[in-house]
N, C-alpha and C positions, 0 to 999 in steps of 0.2 A: 413303368410304373408309375409315372408323372400322370399321363393321360388315364390310368386309371380311376387315380386319385381324384383329377380334376372331376372325371364324370361321377365318382362317387360322392364329391360334394357338390355338384348340380344336383343331384336328384337329392340328396339330403336337404338342399336350399329346398327346393322345389315342394317336395312332402312336408317341411316345415312350415311352407307359405300356406297349403292346404290344411295343417293342422289348425293352422291361429283363423283361417275361415271357418272352419268347423267349429271351434271354441267359442268363437262369436256368435255364430249361430244358435249355438246349445246356449249361450247367455242371453240372447235374446229370447229364446223359447222359455227359459226358465223365469225371467222379468217378466214375459208376457202372462205366465201362469200364476204368477205371485198376485198380479192385479186382479186378475181374476178371483183369486181365492179373498184376495181383501173385500173385493167387492162383495160377494158370497158372504162373507163373515157380515158385514155392515148390515147385510140386507136380513139375515137370519139370525145373527148372533152366535151361530153355529160356527164350528171349522177353526178355533184357535189351535190347535194342534197342526191342522193342513197347514196353518200361516207361518208355524213356527218353520214345519219341514219345507215349504216355498222358498223361505227366506236362508235357509242352510244351502239348497238347491244353488241359490243365486249366490253365496257367496262363496260356494265350493266352485262355481262354472267362472267366477271372477277371478280367484286363485290361478285355476287350470289354464283361462286367458295367458293371465301374466307370465305361467311358466312359458307357455307354447310362445310368443313373443319372445322371451329370453331364447330360448331354443334356434328360431330363426335367426335373432341376431347372431349368435353364435355359429351358426350354419353361413349365413352371410359373410361372416370375418373368416373362415376359411377360404371360401370360394374369393375372397377378396386379395389375401394372401397368396392364394396360387396366381392369380391374375396381375402380381405384382403391383398391387395397389395396397393403399394404406387400409387397414383393417377395421374401420369405421362402425361395421355392421348396420350398413344402411344400404346394402346391395339388395334389390329388390327384381327378382327373376319373375318368369310367365308362371302364372299358377297350374299350367297343365306342362307335362313333358312333350 
């Protein structure tokens, strides 16, 4: 049972790390898109609604990234407890299984 819980906790930690990387990539993409939309608006004067939509996407991606980071810290704490260490949430494992 302990081995199964340890394996599950490790897989959850790796999965959480991958989700953080994906959320960061998504945020970066939305920020680039926002810059493009803003440049287009400044050049043509059209697309005010597009700017609002892009800003909403950036805000949403920022929140998602923070949630993923919290999930990763929680998964790290579980691994640290199973390793007999203080659960600081700072443990970082490989991003691949």
